[in-house]
C-alpha positions in Angstrom: -102.2 -21.2 -24.0 -103.1 -17.6 -23.9 -100.6 -14.7 -24.0 -101.0 -13.9 -20.5 -100.2 -17.5 -19.3 -97.0 -17.5 -21.7 -95.9 -14.1 -20.3 -96.3 -15.2 -16.8 -94.3 -18.4 -17.4 -91.6 -16.3 -19.3 -91.3 -14.0 -16.4 -91.1 -16.8 -13.8 -88.3 -18.4 -15.8 -86.4 -15.1 -16.1 -86.8 -14.3 -12.4 -85.8 -17.8 -11.3 -82.8 -17.7 -13.7 -81.8 -14.3 -12.3 -81.7 -15.6 -8.7 -79.3 -18.5 -9.5 -76.9 -16.9 -12.0 -73.5 -16.0 -10.8 -70.4 -14.6 -12.6 -67.5 -17.0 -12.8 -65.6 -16.8 -9.5 -62.1 -18.3 -9.4 -59.7 -19.1 -6.7 -56.2 -18.8 -8.1 -52.6 -19.2 -7.0 -49.4 -17.2 -8.1 -45.7 -17.2 -7.2 -42.6 -15.2 -8.4 -41.3 -18.1 -10.1 -42.5 -21.6 -11.0 -39.0 -22.9 -10.9 -37.4 -23.5 -7.5 -34.0 -24.7 -6.4 -34.0 -27.8 -4.1 -34.0 -26.8 -0.5 -35.3 -23.3 -1.1 -38.4 -21.9 0.5 -41.0 -19.9 -1.5 -44.4 -18.4 -1.1 -47.6 -18.9 -3.0 -50.3 -16.1 -3.0 -53.9 -17.3 -3.0 -56.6 -15.0 -4.3 -60.1 -14.7 -5.4 -61.1 -13.2 -8.6 -64.4 -12.4 -10.3 -66.7 -12.6 -7.2 -69.7 -10.5 -8.2 -71.4 -10.6 -4.8 -70.0 -9.5 -1.5 -68.6 -12.6 0.1 -69.1 -13.7 3.7 -66.3 -16.3 3.3 -65.3 -19.7 2.1 -62.7 -22.5 2.2 -60.3 -24.7 0.2 -58.3 -27.8 0.1 -54.9 -28.4 -1.5 -53.0 -31.3 -2.9 -49.3 -31.7 -4.2 -46.6 -34.2 -4.5 -45.1 -34.7 -1.0 -41.9 -36.0 -2.5 -41.2 -32.6 -4.2 -42.6 -30.0 -1.7 -43.3 -29.5 1.9 -46.0 -27.0 3.1 -44.6 -25.1 6.1 -47.4 -22.7 6.9 -50.7 -21.2 5.7 -51.5 -17.6 6.7 -54.9 -16.2 5.9 -55.1 -12.5 5.3 -56.4 -11.0 8.6 -57.1 -7.6 6.9 -59.7 -9.0 4.5 -60.8 -11.9 6.6 -61.0 -10.4 10.3 -64.0 -12.4 11.6 -62.7 -16.0 11.5 -59.8 -17.8 9.8 -57.9 -21.1 10.0 -55.0 -22.5 8.1 -56.5 -25.9 8.0 -54.7 -29.3 8.6 -51.4 -29.7 6.8 -50.4 -33.4 6.1 -47.0 -33.3 4.4 -46.9 -37.1 4.2 -49.9 -37.2 2.1 -49.4 -33.9 0.4 -52.7 -32.4 1.4 -54.1 -29.3 3.1 -57.5 -29.9 4.4 -60.3 -27.1 5.1 -58.4 -23.7 5.2 -61.1 -21.2 5.8 -61.9 -17.6 6.1 -64.8 -15.4 7.0 -65.6 -11.5 7.2 -68.1 -9.8 9.1 -67.4 -6.2 7.9 -70.0 -3.7 6.8 -68.4 -3.7 3.4 -67.6 -7.2 2.5 -65.0 -8.4 -0.1 -66.2 -8.7 -3.6 -64.6 -8.7 -7.1 -60.9 -9.6 -6.7 -59.4 -10.0 -3.1 -56.5 -11.4 -1.3 -57.0 -14.8 0.7 -53.7 -15.7 2.0 -50.1 -17.0 1.6 -48.8 -20.6 1.6 -45.1 -21.0 2.4 -43.4 -24.1 0.9 -40.0 -25.6 1.0 -38.7 -27.5 -2.0 -38.1 -31.0 -0.6 -36.8 -32.9 -3.6 -36.2 -32.6 -7.3 -39.1 -33.0 -9.7 -42.4 -31.5 -10.9 -45.6 -31.2 -9.0 -49.0 -29.4 -9.5 -50.6 -27.4 -6.6 -54.2 -28.4 -7.1 -56.8 -26.4 -5.1 -60.3 -27.7 -4.6 -63.4 -27.0 -2.7 -63.9 -27.5 1.0 -67.1 -29.5 1.8 -67.0 -28.1 5.4 -66.6 -24.3 4.2 -68.4 -23.6 1.0 -68.2 -20.1 -0.5 -71.1 -18.0 0.7 -72.4 -14.6 -0.5 -73.9 -11.9 1.5 -77.5 -12.9 0.6 -76.6 -16.5 2.0 -76.3 -18.1 -1.4 -73.8 -20.8 -2.0 -71.4 -19.5 -4.7 -69.8 -21.8 -7.3 -66.1 -21.4 -7.6 -63.5 -22.7 -10.1 -60.3 -23.8 -8.4 -56.9 -23.1 -10.0 -53.8 -25.2 -10.4 -50.3 -24.1 -10.3 -47.2 -26.1 -11.7 -43.9 -25.9 -9.8 -40.6 -27.4 -10.8 -37.9 -28.0 -8.2 -34.6 -28.1 -10.0 -31.0 -28.9 -8.9 -29.0 -25.7 -8.6 -26.7 -25.1 -11.7 -23.1 -26.0 -11.3 -22.3 -22.4 -12.0 -24.2 -21.3 -8.8 -21.8 -23.7 -6.8 -18.8 -22.3 -8.6 -19.8 -18.8 -7.8 -20.4 -19.5 -4.3 -17.0 -21.2 -4.0 -15.2 -18.2 -5.6 -17.0 -15.8 -3.2 -15.8 -17.9 -0.1 -12.2 -18.0 -1.6 -12.4 -14.2 -1.8 -13.7 -13.6 1.7 -11.0 -16.2 3.0 -8.3 -14.2 1.1 -9.4 -10.7 2.5 -9.5 -12.4 6.0 -6.0 -13.7 5.8 -4.6 -10.2 4.5 -6.1 -8.6 7.6 -4.6 -11.1 9.8 -1.1 -10.8 8.3 -1.4 -6.9 8.4 
């Protein structure tokens, strides 16, 4: 082949690779503590990181051990995702959240790192579970040019523990103190 043909092939490959290349985009979850007392409620924040292109929207699924956690609500951030949003379908018997979705139609679309929403859980039983996020087939991540963006989905380990005996002792001591103050006021 001559140099012109090789240059043309190289340019076509470089151009084609540039169209499909995307930075590593990730959906992640975070909470204030990964250890929760049985019966307690807690929140998990869902966010996107590393999205190079402006995003029109996307969706996700979630799975967990239903013997350990109960998903009470899903709130999608309406400040970031004002156009369309939905909390998906919660199935606490199976331990799944199906097709939570979000979309924006702003002039300046979210890109880089952004908030997606909040998941509110109640610790149902003692044990360990992993919150495993995955892609939604109904709501893929789509960038402003209309490209489907590949996304890595995070996991979050949660441990539900029995409250320490010291916690119960402290609570009992507090209740005795309140009862003592109340009885003094009645006798006075």
